[in-house]
Rosetta silent file (secondary structure, phi, psi, omega in degrees, C-alpha in Angstrom):
SEQUENCE: XXXXXXXXXXXXXXXXXXXXXXXXXXXXXXXXXXXXXXXXXXXXXXXXXXXXXXXXXXXXXXXXXXXXXXXXXXXXXXXXXXXXXXXXXXXXXXXXXXXXXXXXXXXXXXXXXXXXXXXXXXXXXXXXXXXXXXXXXXXXXXXXXXXXXXXXXXXXXXXXXXXXXXXXXXXXXXXXXXXXXXXXXXXXXXXXXXXXXXXXXXXXX
SCORE:     score description
SCORE:     0.000 S_00000001
   1 L     0.000  -43.954 -177.742 -140.795  -52.392 -189.848 S_00000001
   2 H   -60.714  -39.365 -179.498 -142.885  -52.267 -186.766 S_00000001
   3 H   -66.551  -35.038  175.899 -142.467  -56.061 -186.174 S_00000001
   4 H   -62.512  -46.611  178.438 -138.691  -55.620 -186.426 S_00000001
   5 H   -62.738  -40.371  179.249 -138.641  -52.906 -183.779 S_00000001
   6 H   -60.697  -41.519 -179.266 -140.833  -55.122 -181.575 S_00000001
   7 H   -64.856  -41.895 -179.502 -138.423  -58.041 -181.907 S_00000001
   8 H   -67.363  -34.075  179.116 -135.508  -55.792 -181.057 S_00000001
   9 H   -70.733  -40.162  174.033 -137.256  -54.384 -178.047 S_00000001
  10 H   -58.329  -42.865 -174.995 -138.101  -57.958 -176.846 S_00000001
  11 H   -70.874  -37.332  175.812 -134.527  -59.002 -177.336 S_00000001
  12 H   -62.673  -39.069 -179.783 -133.201  -55.979 -175.541 S_00000001
  13 H   -67.186  -41.009  176.520 -135.580  -56.566 -172.693 S_00000001
  14 H   -57.436  -44.843 -179.489 -134.512  -60.168 -172.478 S_00000001
  15 H   -65.028  -42.331  177.347 -130.835  -59.217 -172.304 S_00000001
  16 H   -60.650  -42.271 -178.020 -131.565  -56.581 -169.671 S_00000001
  17 H   -63.372  -43.020 -179.044 -133.607  -59.136 -167.641 S_00000001
  18 H   -64.824  -42.663  178.490 -130.742  -61.688 -167.860 S_00000001
  19 H   -64.234  -38.818 -179.704 -128.140  -59.145 -166.728 S_00000001
  20 H   -67.482  -40.550  177.910 -130.381  -57.975 -163.897 S_00000001
  21 H   -60.298  -37.759 -177.336 -131.006  -61.580 -162.845 S_00000001
  22 H   -68.364  -19.519 -176.014 -127.254  -62.276 -162.831 S_00000001
  23 L  -103.363    7.243 -175.539 -126.833  -59.344 -160.469 S_00000001
  24 E  -105.553  154.557  172.633 -129.641  -60.236 -158.018 S_00000001
  25 E  -121.511  135.802 -175.144 -129.527  -62.383 -154.893 S_00000001
  26 E  -110.086  118.904  178.918 -132.586  -64.232 -153.837 S_00000001
  27 E   -90.955  118.530 -175.178 -133.190  -64.858 -150.088 S_00000001
  28 E  -118.958  152.121  176.542 -135.109  -68.088 -149.717 S_00000001
  29 E  -134.667  127.795  179.524 -136.618  -69.949 -146.768 S_00000001
  30 L   -86.483 -179.589 -176.766 -137.595  -73.602 -146.778 S_00000001
  31 L   -64.659  -20.262  179.130 -140.396  -75.306 -144.855 S_00000001
  32 L   -90.069   -0.340  179.570 -138.071  -75.912 -141.875 S_00000001
  33 L    89.512    6.889  177.598 -137.264  -72.225 -141.520 S_00000001
  34 L   -79.336  141.856 -177.298 -133.719  -72.557 -142.976 S_00000001
  35 E  -105.178  143.695  177.896 -132.430  -69.615 -144.981 S_00000001
  36 E  -135.883  151.761  171.012 -130.553  -69.583 -148.213 S_00000001
  37 E  -123.224  115.957 -176.859 -129.203  -66.889 -150.497 S_00000001
  38 E  -120.449  158.917  178.940 -129.078  -67.920 -154.156 S_00000001
  39 L   -89.440    2.696  176.495 -128.106  -66.159 -157.412 S_00000001
  40 L  -131.327  165.692 -176.927 -131.286  -67.504 -159.148 S_00000001
  41 L   -53.613  151.067 -178.656 -135.021  -67.370 -158.169 S_00000001
  42 L   -63.442  145.294  177.398 -135.993  -69.517 -155.166 S_00000001
  43 L   -62.493  162.793 -170.888 -137.170  -73.118 -155.944 S_00000001
  44 L   -67.027  -23.228 -177.972 -140.881  -73.722 -155.949 S_00000001
  45 L   -94.105   10.667  173.199 -140.850  -75.423 -152.492 S_00000001
  46 L  -116.471  153.524  177.159 -139.147  -72.339 -150.884 S_00000001
  47 E   -98.751  130.720  178.091 -140.579  -68.980 -149.949 S_00000001
  48 E   -76.108  117.331 -179.114 -138.842  -65.920 -151.340 S_00000001
  49 E   -98.475  -20.648  179.764 -138.124  -63.523 -148.391 S_00000001
  50 E  -168.238  151.198  171.405 -136.157  -60.857 -150.261 S_00000001
  51 E  -127.752  119.341 -171.611 -134.608  -60.060 -153.604 S_00000001
  52 E  -118.775  138.985  175.724 -131.512  -57.863 -153.346 S_00000001
  53 E   -72.978  149.032 -177.820 -129.529  -56.170 -156.066 S_00000001
  54 L   101.190  162.583 -174.528 -125.893  -57.091 -156.441 S_00000001
  55 L   -68.883  150.980  179.359 -124.178  -60.514 -156.453 S_00000001
  56 L   -65.523  136.084 -175.869 -125.209  -63.098 -153.854 S_00000001
  57 L   -97.892  -29.164 -176.312 -122.947  -62.887 -150.844 S_00000001
  58 L  -151.608  157.776  176.859 -123.858  -65.995 -148.914 S_00000001
  59 L  -135.399   68.157 -166.549 -125.897  -69.181 -149.179 S_00000001
  60 L   -90.099  158.414  173.929 -126.228  -70.007 -145.526 S_00000001
  61 L  -125.952  144.683  176.910 -128.159  -72.655 -143.712 S_00000001
  62 L  -149.766  147.516  177.474 -129.150  -72.565 -140.103 S_00000001
  63 L   -74.797  -13.335  177.005 -131.367  -74.662 -137.844 S_00000001
  64 L   -87.997  166.014 -177.519 -132.847  -71.461 -136.497 S_00000001
  65 L   -83.687  -13.613  178.688 -135.493  -69.593 -138.446 S_00000001
  66 L  -125.496  -13.707 -177.135 -133.518  -66.395 -138.818 S_00000001
  67 L   -78.565  169.935  173.287 -129.870  -67.194 -138.324 S_00000001
  68 L  -120.593  155.369 -179.085 -127.365  -68.072 -140.994 S_00000001
  69 L   -68.729  132.909  176.721 -124.741  -70.782 -141.040 S_00000001
  70 L  -120.756  118.418 -178.235 -121.373  -69.628 -139.764 S_00000001
  71 L   -83.321  144.041  179.380 -118.382  -71.723 -140.586 S_00000001
  72 L   -73.350  165.740 -179.907 -115.602  -72.080 -138.072 S_00000001
  73 L   -74.103  -15.675  174.007 -112.116  -70.982 -138.822 S_00000001
  74 L  -120.165  160.859  178.769 -110.967  -74.584 -138.920 S_00000001
  75 L   -65.798  127.933  179.486 -112.556  -77.656 -140.397 S_00000001
  76 L   -82.542  169.895 -170.177 -115.212  -79.112 -138.096 S_00000001
  77 L   -66.761  -20.025 -178.999 -115.430  -82.793 -137.494 S_00000001
  78 L   -97.967   12.588  176.941 -118.291  -83.321 -140.019 S_00000001
  79 L  -110.479  146.003  170.573 -116.386  -81.559 -142.861 S_00000001
  80 L   -59.649  152.480 -172.416 -113.797  -83.034 -145.188 S_00000001
  81 H   -60.637  -36.634 -177.026 -110.277  -81.939 -144.139 S_00000001
  82 H   -63.948  -17.635 -177.622 -109.761  -79.735 -147.216 S_00000001
  83 H   -62.365  -21.893 -179.154 -112.679  -77.574 -146.186 S_00000001
  84 H   -65.287  -18.529  179.753 -110.540  -75.787 -143.626 S_00000001
  85 H   -99.243    8.561  179.296 -108.811  -73.960 -146.551 S_00000001
  86 L  -103.516  160.940 -177.220 -112.068  -72.821 -148.096 S_00000001
  87 L   -68.617  162.029  175.871 -114.096  -69.628 -147.674 S_00000001
  88 H   -62.323  -35.872  178.064 -117.083  -69.401 -145.361 S_00000001
  89 H   -58.125  -48.437 -178.809 -119.278  -68.964 -148.435 S_00000001
  90 H   -72.156  -34.880  179.049 -118.254  -72.301 -149.953 S_00000001
  91 H   -68.741  -35.549  176.904 -118.332  -74.063 -146.650 S_00000001
  92 H   -65.943  -42.448  173.517 -121.829  -72.773 -146.050 S_00000001
  93 H   -57.577  -45.060  178.700 -122.914  -74.121 -149.424 S_00000001
  94 H   -58.858  -45.395 -179.486 -121.355  -77.472 -148.662 S_00000001
  95 H   -64.498  -38.792  179.237 -123.141  -77.715 -145.360 S_00000001
  96 H   -63.814  -41.351  176.464 -126.435  -76.776 -146.974 S_00000001
  97 H   -62.912  -44.406 -176.768 -125.933  -79.564 -149.559 S_00000001
  98 H   -60.304  -37.335 -175.371 -124.832  -82.029 -146.916 S_00000001
  99 L   -99.295    6.118 -176.801 -127.870  -81.522 -144.758 S_00000001
 100 L   -59.429  -42.262 -179.471 -130.417  -81.208 -147.653 S_00000001
 101 L   -60.823  -46.370 -179.068 -131.646  -84.728 -147.186 S_00000001
 102 L   -68.720  -21.818  179.258 -132.287  -84.464 -143.497 S_00000001
 103 L   -95.465    2.532  171.077 -134.140  -81.220 -144.036 S_00000001
 104 L    71.013   30.027  179.475 -136.375  -82.732 -146.744 S_00000001
 105 L   -71.420  147.126  177.616 -135.358  -80.362 -149.552 S_00000001
 106 L   -79.341  167.920 -173.781 -136.757  -81.321 -152.909 S_00000001
 107 H   -57.529  -40.108 -175.575 -134.666  -82.385 -155.876 S_00000001
 108 H   -71.016  -35.346  175.871 -134.765  -79.012 -157.671 S_00000001
 109 H   -67.740  -42.138  176.339 -133.604  -77.149 -154.571 S_00000001
 110 H   -62.175  -40.505  178.420 -130.708  -79.531 -154.040 S_00000001
 111 H   -62.363  -39.391  175.841 -129.744  -79.194 -157.701 S_00000001
 112 H   -58.878  -45.649 -179.606 -129.763  -75.420 -157.302 S_00000001
 113 H   -63.178  -44.041  178.966 -127.383  -75.701 -154.377 S_00000001
 114 H   -63.764  -41.816 -179.960 -125.105  -78.078 -156.364 S_00000001
 115 H   -68.040  -38.776  179.315 -125.003  -75.789 -159.361 S_00000001
 116 H   -62.969  -43.767 -179.690 -124.271  -72.829 -157.106 S_00000001
 117 H   -65.429  -45.779  178.527 -121.464  -74.695 -155.428 S_00000001
 118 H   -59.926  -43.222 -178.141 -119.989  -75.917 -158.717 S_00000001
 119 H   -64.924  -41.908 -171.864 -120.153  -72.420 -160.196 S_00000001
 120 H   -96.721  -23.131 -166.505 -118.641  -70.600 -157.254 S_00000001
 121 H  -122.061   -1.792 -177.220 -116.467  -73.171 -155.502 S_00000001
 122 H   -59.967  -52.070  177.022 -114.948  -75.560 -158.003 S_00000001
 123 H   -61.423  -38.104  178.036 -111.754  -73.669 -158.404 S_00000001
 124 H   -63.802  -41.883 -179.535 -111.552  -72.913 -154.730 S_00000001
 125 H   -65.185  -42.128  179.520 -112.013  -76.571 -153.956 S_00000001
 126 H   -61.270  -42.418  177.813 -109.228  -77.612 -156.287 S_00000001
 127 H   -62.320  -37.127  179.829 -106.960  -75.040 -154.605 S_00000001
 128 H   -65.218  -42.452  178.658 -107.999  -76.382 -151.190 S_00000001
 129 H   -62.819  -40.880 -178.510 -107.086  -79.930 -152.175 S_00000001
 130 H   -63.596  -45.179  179.457 -103.723  -78.732 -153.483 S_00000001
 131 H   -64.068  -41.143  175.357 -103.089  -76.819 -150.249 S_00000001
 132 H   -58.584  -47.356 -179.818 -104.056  -79.869 -148.136 S_00000001
 133 H   -59.668  -41.949  179.415 -101.681  -82.072 -150.116 S_00000001
 134 H   -63.140  -44.743 -179.223  -98.923  -79.523 -149.760 S_00000001
 135 H   -67.246  -35.770  176.592  -99.427  -79.182 -146.037 S_00000001
 136 H   -63.905  -46.814 -179.936  -99.548  -82.962 -145.588 S_00000001
 137 H   -57.937  -46.321 -178.443  -96.256  -83.256 -147.547 S_00000001
 138 H   -67.166  -36.537  177.057  -94.677  -80.528 -145.386 S_00000001
 139 H   -65.297  -38.241  179.657  -95.824  -82.168 -142.170 S_00000001
 140 H   -68.480  -39.042  175.122  -94.375  -85.519 -143.319 S_00000001
 141 H   -61.217  -43.175  179.478  -91.087  -83.818 -144.221 S_00000001
 142 H   -63.785  -42.293  178.467  -90.962  -82.148 -140.835 S_00000001
 143 H   -62.651  -41.849  177.753  -91.719  -85.453 -139.125 S_00000001
 144 H   -59.711  -43.239  179.159  -88.970  -87.169 -141.167 S_00000001
 145 H   -61.659  -44.825 -179.099  -86.536  -84.397 -140.186 S_00000001
 146 H   -62.885  -43.756  178.858  -87.464  -84.698 -136.530 S_00000001
 147 H   -63.204  -42.041  179.337  -86.977  -88.520 -136.653 S_00000001
 148 H   -62.474  -46.897  178.158  -83.644  -88.131 -138.445 S_00000001
 149 H   -58.137  -42.259  178.894  -82.481  -85.557 -135.852 S_00000001
 150 H   -65.928  -35.058  177.701  -83.539  -87.906 -133.021 S_00000001
 151 H   -69.069  -36.714  178.523  -81.638  -90.785 -134.601 S_00000001
 152 H   -65.706  -45.291  178.022  -78.535  -88.635 -134.952 S_00000001
 153 H   -60.323  -41.644 -178.905  -78.777  -87.539 -131.316 S_00000001
 154 H   -69.130  -35.441  179.117  -79.218  -91.114 -130.173 S_00000001
 155 H   -68.493  -40.034  177.015  -76.250  -92.277 -132.365 S_00000001
 156 H   -65.947  -35.354  174.563  -74.048  -89.560 -130.959 S_00000001
 157 H   -64.455  -42.606  178.118  -74.997  -90.608 -127.437 S_00000001
 158 H   -65.729  -35.155  178.333  -74.073  -94.248 -128.206 S_00000001
 159 H   -65.110  -41.728  178.760  -70.829  -93.155 -129.733 S_00000001
 160 H   -64.889  -42.589  177.024  -69.906  -91.141 -126.597 S_00000001
 161 H   -59.550  -44.350  177.425  -70.789  -94.140 -124.474 S_00000001
 162 H   -62.299  -42.402  176.453  -68.582  -96.410 -126.575 S_00000001
 163 H   -59.341  -45.699 -179.901  -65.664  -94.038 -126.356 S_00000001
 164 H   -57.291  -49.450 -177.525  -66.112  -93.788 -122.627 S_00000001
 165 H   -64.296  -39.625  178.011  -66.139  -97.534 -122.145 S_00000001
 166 H   -63.294  -45.547 -178.250  -62.994  -97.883 -124.386 S_00000001
 167 H   -63.162  -43.782 -178.558  -61.155  -95.172 -122.407 S_00000001
 168 H   -65.716  -38.647  179.012  -62.111  -96.860 -119.041 S_00000001
 169 H   -63.654  -37.477 -179.899  -60.982 -100.198 -120.416 S_00000001
 170 H   -70.146  -44.202 -179.522  -57.617  -98.767 -121.407 S_00000001
 171 H   -60.689  -38.651  175.629  -57.263  -97.031 -118.007 S_00000001
 172 H   -62.526  -41.088  178.386  -58.047 -100.363 -116.272 S_00000001
 173 H   -62.784  -46.788 -179.433  -55.386 -102.123 -118.300 S_00000001
 174 H   -60.761  -45.132 -176.143  -52.817  -99.414 -117.438 S_00000001
 175 H   -64.631  -46.662  178.476  -53.785  -99.537 -113.721 S_00000001
 176 H   -58.110  -42.846  178.671  -53.489 -103.332 -113.550 S_00000001
 177 H   -61.127  -44.138  179.291  -50.078 -103.170 -115.273 S_00000001
 178 H   -67.639  -40.418 -178.583  -48.820 -100.629 -112.665 S_00000001
 179 H   -66.804  -21.779 -179.731  -50.279 -102.471 -109.779 S_00000001
 180 H   -79.867  -17.429 -179.256  -48.424 -105.588 -110.916 S_00000001
 181 L   -76.397  145.802 -179.423  -45.062 -103.906 -110.697 S_00000001
 182 L  -115.481    2.290 -178.144  -42.964 -104.381 -107.526 S_00000001
 183 L  -110.775   27.471 -176.841  -40.195 -101.882 -108.345 S_00000001
 184 L   -74.974  140.130  173.942  -42.170  -98.684 -108.127 S_00000001
 185 L   -78.227  172.419 -178.401  -40.483  -95.757 -106.466 S_00000001
 186 H   -63.089  -38.326  177.308  -42.213  -93.718 -103.784 S_00000001
 187 H   -65.123  -40.913  179.747  -43.094  -91.083 -106.443 S_00000001
 188 H   -69.174  -33.805  172.762  -44.489  -93.719 -108.819 S_00000001
 189 H   -60.007  -44.907  178.619  -46.515  -95.174 -105.961 S_00000001
 190 H   -61.823  -41.728  177.941  -47.993  -91.703 -105.278 S_00000001
 191 H   -63.972  -34.373  179.951  -48.763  -91.375 -109.017 S_00000001
 192 H   -69.149  -38.761 -179.760  -50.389  -94.797 -108.955 S_00000001
 193 H   -64.718  -40.467  179.671  -52.659  -93.880 -106.048 S_00000001
 194 H   -65.307  -42.349  179.725  -53.804  -90.672 -107.843 S_00000001
 195 H   -62.654  -37.578  178.453  -54.366  -92.639 -111.037 S_00000001
 196 H   -64.989  -46.445 -178.344  -56.361  -95.246 -109.083 S_00000001
 197 H   -66.823  -35.773  177.622  -58.466  -92.582 -107.464 S_00000001
 198 H   -71.830  -33.999  178.758  -59.180  -90.844 -110.812 S_00000001
 199 H   -64.821  -44.325 -179.263  -60.052  -94.194 -112.331 S_00000001
 200 H   -63.617  -45.872 -175.875  -62.536  -94.994 -109.576 S_00000001
 201 H   -63.998  -34.021 -174.673  -64.071  -91.477 -109.754 S_00000001
 202 H   -90.490  -41.864 -167.056  -64.422  -91.672 -113.555 S_00000001
 203 H  -108.924  -14.231  179.476  -65.163  -95.269 -114.391 S_00000001
 204 L   -88.040  113.585 -175.912  -66.724  -96.936 -111.385 S_00000001
 205 L  -107.236    0.000    0.000  -70.458  -96.424 -111.683 S_00000001
């Protein structure tokens, strides 16, 4: 009976330790002075600077010894375009993974970061890709609409010019016909002069 109670106690202790670990955040610092916050104990090549209760809030990287990585509100030039739709937490993890090689992190530390990113950011990354695709489609549609509108405006301008040329050609034909007549009355001659003046004002460019 005693051994049964001991097993139950050990099992209960293990469950409690697992739950506590899931709620802890581990503040780690590598040999370059870069800081990380992980949901599991720091890798062997990093120094644990703090263990805080509650879920991990950030997993930042900074080139300074005490600062943390701060993502910009838009995607920076060294980030994939979809990153602009992701949270600062996931962008921080991505930057930490991206720069791991240049900072000499060991394999287990990099794997920790990858697991952390996969666990926390997979769904967010899928949503970011979807948002990026949607925004690209919307921009293409807007561009197509703008191009269509420009074509319509251009076509309307050409149509107006064509009508104008046709009207002037008809006015020129009428003017020549009247000028060819020799039996015009004084009133018709006055009308012809006004018609000729209007034609010159309208059609002579």
